[in-house]
N, C-alpha and C positions, 0 to 999 in steps of 0.2 A: 665370910666376909662380914665385917661389922655393918651396923645400919648405915646406909649410904647417906641419910640425911645428916649424919654427924661428921661426915667426911667432906672437905672442900670439894665441891663439884662443879665441873666445867663442861662446856661444849666447845669442841675443837673446830676452828675454821681454817682450813688448809689450803693455801694458795698453790697454783700450778707455776711452773717455770722451767719446763724441759729438764735437762740434767740437774739443774740447780735445785730441783725438788728433793734431791738427796740430802739437802740441808735439813729437811723435815724429818728424814730418817733418824738423824742424830738427836733432834729435838724430842721425838717420840720415845726414842730409846731411853733418854734421860727421864722423861716424865714417867715411863713405865716403872722406873725404880721407885718412884713415889707411890704409884698404884700398888705395887708389891707390898709396900709397907703400910698400906691403908691410910696414906696421908693425902691422897687425891683419887677422885672417882671421875671417870670420863663417861658422860651420859649419852652423848651424841657427837657424831662427826659430820661435818659438812666439807666436801672436798671437790676441787676442780682439777682436772688434768693430772699432773703428777701428784697433786695433793689428794685426788681421789683414789690413786693407786696406793698411796701410803695409808690413807684412811681405811681402805678395804683390807689391806694386809693386817693392819693393827686390829680392826674390829673382828676380823676372822680369828685371829690368834687369841684374843681376850675371851672368846667363847670357851677356850680350854684353860689357858693360864697366861701369866705375864711372860714366862719364858718362851711360850709358843708364839706370842705376839712378836717378841724380839726376833725369834727365828724366822718368821714369816717375812719381816721387813728386811732382814739380811738376805734371805733367799730372793726377794724381789729384786733388790739392787744388784745382786751378783749376776742374775739372770739377764737383766737389762744391760750390764756391762759386757757379758758374754756375747750378746747379740750385736754389739757394736763393732764397726770397722775401724773406729778411731783408735789410734795408737798414741800413747803419751808422748813419744818423741816429737809429735806435731806441736806440743805445747812449748812455746819459746818465750823467753830464754830459759833453757832447762837449768842453768847454773844457779837460778834462785830457787833451790830446792825447799827452802823453809819459808817462802813468801807466797802469798796469794797471787802475786804477779806471775808465778809460774804457770798458772792456769789461764792467764789472759791471752786469748787468741784473736783479739779484735783486729790486729793488723797481720795476722798470719795468712800467708798467700793461699794456702789450701782452703782456709775458711772464706776468704774473699771470693775465690773461684766457685766454691760452693753456693755462696749467697747469690752470685751472678746466675748460676745455672737454675736456681730456684725460681728466678725471675722470668726465664725464657722457656722452662720446661713445665710439665704438668704430671702429677702422679697418675693421671689417666693415660699418659703416654708410656709409663713405666710400670705396668701392672705386675711385673715380676718382683718389684720392691714392695712386698705386702707389709701391712702394719703388724709388728710383732707383739703388740701389747696383749691381744686376746689370748694367744697361746701361753704367754708368760703368766698371765693372771690365773689361767686354768691350772697351772702347775702350783702356783702359790696358794690358791683357793680351790682345792679339789671338791669342796661342798659348799655352794652358794647358799643352800638352804640355811646354814649357820649365820649368814649375814642377814638374810631376809626374815629370819625368825630368831633374832638374837636371845641368848639367855639373859637372865637378870643382871649378871656381872659384866655384860658385853654392851657396848654402845650401838644405838641405831646409826645407820649410815645414810647419808643424802649425797647424791652426785649430780653435778650441774653439767649441762651440755647446751649447745647453741643450735637451734633449729635453723638451718641454712635458708629456707625458702620463707619463713615467717618472721625473721628477725626477732626470735622469741627465745626466752629462757625456758628450759625444760629441767626440772628437778626430779630425778629418779629416787624414790624413797624406798623404805622397807617393802619387801615383796616384788620389787622391780629390778634389783641389782643383778646384773649378769656380766659375763666377761665382755660382751658386745657393748654394754652400757659404758663400761670403763674405757673401752677403746674409743667410743664416741666422745667421751669427756677429754680425752688426751689426743684427739685427731687434729694435727696441725695441718692446715689445708694445702700448704705448698709441698708437703711430704707424703701425705696419705689421701686416698679417696675418702670422701664423706661416708660415714657409717649409716646404713639404713636400719631403722627400727620402726616396726609397725607402719611402714609405708612413708615414714618421714626421714629426712637426711639431716645428719648432725655433724658439727665441727666442735672443736675445743670450747669447753665451757667458759673459758676466760674472756671471751669476747663479750659476754653478757653478765657474768658474775665471777669474780675471782677472790674468794669463793662466795657462794650464796649464804647470807646470814640469816635470812628469814626462817629457814627450817629449825634453827637453834632457838629462836625466840620462844617457841612453844615448849621446849624441853628444859631450859636452864636459865638462870638469872645472871650467870657469869660466862661470858663468851671470851675464849682465848684464841687470838688469831696468830697463826705463824705466817709471817710475811716473807716472800722470796725477793720480789722486785724492790730495789731501794726507793723509798720515798724522797730521799735526800741525796744528792751527789754534790761534790765540792769542786769539780774541775771545770764548770762552765759548760756551754753548749758543745756537743760533739762536732767534729769537723769533717770526718770522713763518711762517705755515703752509707757504708754498713753500720757504723756507729750511730749515724742519725736515725737510721730505720730502727735499730735496736732500742734506742731511747724512746722512739715513738710507740713502740710496742709496750715497753715498760710503763710509760704514762697512761696508754689506753687500758692495759690490764689493771693498773693500780686505781684508775679513776673510779671503777664500779665499786671497789671496796671502800674508798673514802666516802662516796655518795651514800652507800648503804649504811655505814656507820653513822653518818649524820642523820639519816632519816630515822634510825632507831632512837638516836639521842633526842631528836625533835618530839618523838612519841614520849620519851622519858619525861621531857619538859611538860608535856600536856597532861602527864598522868598524875600530877601533883595532888589532885583532889581525889584520885582513885576512882574515877568515873569511866575510864576507858575499858573497852572490851576488845580482845583480839582473839579471833577464831572462836567466838562464843564463850570465852573465859575471861575473868578479871585480868587486867594487864598488870604485871609487876615490873618494876624498874630493872633495867638491865645494867650490868657492870662490865667494863671493857678491860681486857689485858692483851698485851701484844709481845711477841718474841720476834726480834728482828736483828739483822746485823748488816745495816746499809753500807758501811765502809768495806766490809769484807766482800759483799756482793758487787759493789762498784769496782773494786780492785781485780777481781777475777774476770770481770767484763761480761757483758751480755752475751757476746758471741759464743762463750763456752757452754751456753744452754744447749747448743746442738753438737757438742763434741763429747759424747758420753764415753767414759772409761771408768773402769773400777777404781783406778788411782784417784781420779777427780771425785768420785763418789765418796770415797773414804775421807778425802780432805774436807768435803762438804759435811759429811756425817760428824767429823770431829768438831767443826765450827758450830754446827747445830747443837751438839751435846754441850759445848761449852756456853753457848747462848742460853740454853735452857737451864743449865745449872745455876747461872747468874739469876735467872727469873725465879727459880725455886728458892733461893736464898733470900731474894729481895722482895719478891712479890706474892709468893704462895700464901704467907700468912694473912694477906689481905683478901684473898678469895672468899666470897660470901659476905664480905663487909663493905668494900669500897673499890672503885676502879683504880687500876694502877697505870692507866694510860691517859695522858693529858689531852682530853678531847678539845678543850678550848683552844689550845695552841697548835696542836697537831692535825686536827681534823676541820673544826669550824673555821679557823682562819684560812685554810686552804680554799675554802669555797666562798669566802666573803668578797675577795677581789679588790679590796681597798689597799692603798700603800701602807697603812698602819698594820693591816692584817699580814701583809707579806713581811714587814719588819718583825712581826710577832712569830711567824713561822721561822725566819732566819735566826732569831734569838733562841728559840726552842731547839732547833736542830743543831745550831752551833754548839750548844752545850753538850748534846749527844756525841758530837764528833770529838 
């Protein structure tokens, strides 16, 4: 491999989002083409939930080669699809074969009943419905030593989970990653029992960080986030109970990312005189990049996060690959030079709270739509 310092270098921040995390499969698959041509180097990956699973498969494979990373990602989603009881005929209306709406199950009666059952049942009352993530990841990653002690051409991996008792974020880093850690990061509490690690209990990392950006600050100056939950929807407030709950979850999971980006940008602003120190080292300004497809994610509906099928995964993979291809063409040349994500309009304005700030967000997102 050529000298990595001459290759555009990024740290990947991978969001979770249930079945929708297959979007990131497509993003990574396309970015790996650039890695193979030595046009991009991935130094570190921080992932939450499905983002952690993607990051683990990618990091493991890159210890050997780009083709192996692609193979591990495909194996991951093939195994997840094979473990699902969801059948594509549940996705209505099926006549819209070439439309994202084919996968929208927000008003599907099966999904509505499923959501109601989750409100009155507990995973502790159905222990026979075990969490399949651990066994799947052990098949995808037969040697976790390669993740915990990565080779020079492979990224370091950081995985976020939420400590249930302490209301605290736990970031598992190199030397700590196991199949159980990945189970914890992807543990949705209404579906699976909390995962115990070293006497502490963990749920999905998205409640505290989706994903955690701080681990990347020490590794890279360019942070590329792959966003699953839409920051912007066009249809106004949801009206049905399930849709309302889904949008609440999207807002909650997205809020931590918005706040953490803003925090890092504030540090950027304070570092003008190069006097700041981070973890004992001089702080260097961070540049931000984002791959997202809000309209597509909004059209397929949040409820489809819990309806995994290999057909849905492939549709999401294709959407992610297309989004990454656009980013490669438009933004990759700027890596190492400048941010390609408008922090002023998309992040800062979301946190200011003034009418003028809201109008700025509307204008910025309206142009994207």
